C-alpha positions as CSV (number, residue, x, y, z in Angstrom):
1,M,0.0,0.2,-0.1
2,A,2.8,2.4,0.7
3,C,4.3,1.6,-2.5
4,V,1.3,2.6,-4.3
5,R,1.2,5.9,-2.1
6,A,4.6,6.7,-3.0
7,L,3.8,6.0,-7.1
8,C,1.1,8.2,-6.8
9,V,2.9,11.3,-5.1
10,L,5.9,10.6,-7.7
11,F,3.2,10.8,-10.5
12,M,1.6,14.0,-9.1
13,V,5.2,15.5,-8.9
14,V,6.2,14.7,-12.3
15,I,2.8,16.2,-14.0
16,G,3.4,19.3,-11.6
17,L,6.9,19.8,-13.1
18,L,5.8,19.5,-16.3
19,C,3.1,21.8,-16.2
20,L,5.6,24.4,-14.9
21,T,7.9,23.9,-17.1
22,S,5.8,24.0,-20.4
23,T,4.9,27.2,-22.1
24,G,2.7,28.3,-24.8
25,E,5.8,29.4,-27.0
26,G,6.9,25.6,-27.3
27,L,3.9,25.1,-29.4
28,Y,4.6,28.3,-32.0
29,D,7.6,28.4,-34.4
30,C,8.4,32.4,-33.6
31,C,10.6,34.5,-35.4
32,Y,13.4,36.1,-33.2
33,T,15.5,37.9,-35.7
34,Y,14.6,39.4,-39.4
35,T,16.5,38.2,-42.4
36,K,19.0,41.2,-43.9
37,K,18.0,39.8,-47.7
38,S,15.1,40.9,-49.8
39,L,13.0,38.1,-51.2
40,P,11.6,38.4,-55.1
41,V,8.0,38.3,-55.1
42,K,7.9,35.3,-57.6
43,I,9.3,32.8,-55.1
44,I,7.0,33.8,-52.4
45,K,3.9,31.3,-52.0
46,S,2.2,33.0,-49.3
47,F,2.8,34.7,-45.8
48,T,1.6,34.9,-42.1
49,T,1.9,37.6,-39.6
50,Q,3.5,37.1,-36.4
51,K,2.4,40.0,-33.6
52,F,4.7,40.7,-30.4
53,Y,1.5,41.0,-28.1
54,E,0.3,37.0,-28.9
55,V,3.0,34.5,-28.1
56,C,6.2,35.5,-29.8
57,D,8.5,38.6,-28.9
58,I,8.7,40.5,-32.2
59,D,6.5,41.5,-35.0
60,A,7.2,40.0,-38.2
61,I,5.8,38.8,-41.4
62,I,6.7,35.3,-42.4
63,F,6.9,34.6,-45.9
64,I,6.5,31.0,-47.1
65,T,8.4,29.8,-50.1
66,K,8.2,26.2,-51.8
67,K,11.3,25.1,-49.7
68,F,11.7,27.6,-46.4
69,R,10.2,30.2,-44.4
70,V,11.9,33.6,-44.1
71,C,11.3,36.2,-41.0
72,A,10.9,39.9,-42.3
73,N,10.7,43.1,-40.7
74,P,7.2,44.7,-41.4
75,E,8.7,47.9,-41.2
76,D,11.2,47.5,-43.8
77,K,10.3,49.0,-47.2
78,W,11.0,45.7,-49.2
79,V,8.4,43.9,-47.2
80,K,5.7,46.6,-47.6
81,N,6.3,46.4,-51.5
82,V,6.2,42.5,-51.3
83,L,3.0,42.8,-49.1
84,K,1.5,45.2,-51.8
85,A,2.3,42.7,-54.6
86,L,0.9,39.9,-53.1
87,R,-2.4,41.3,-52.1
């Protein structure tokens, strides 16, 4: 009986530690830096927006190409031009 009680306590401690160490950010693929190079519009398939006040630390436009994702600064002129071309 003591063994079962000890296992229950251990299980509750492990679950508690998992709850403390898990964060919402682990579920998201956040941008932490911006690209320094501009992308040609023709290779961009789509884009998504990342907002600092949601889960991630910075605002970003995430351009999605056939092969990769690129994080860009939404304030950069080339990014604004690409967004206009895509819309």
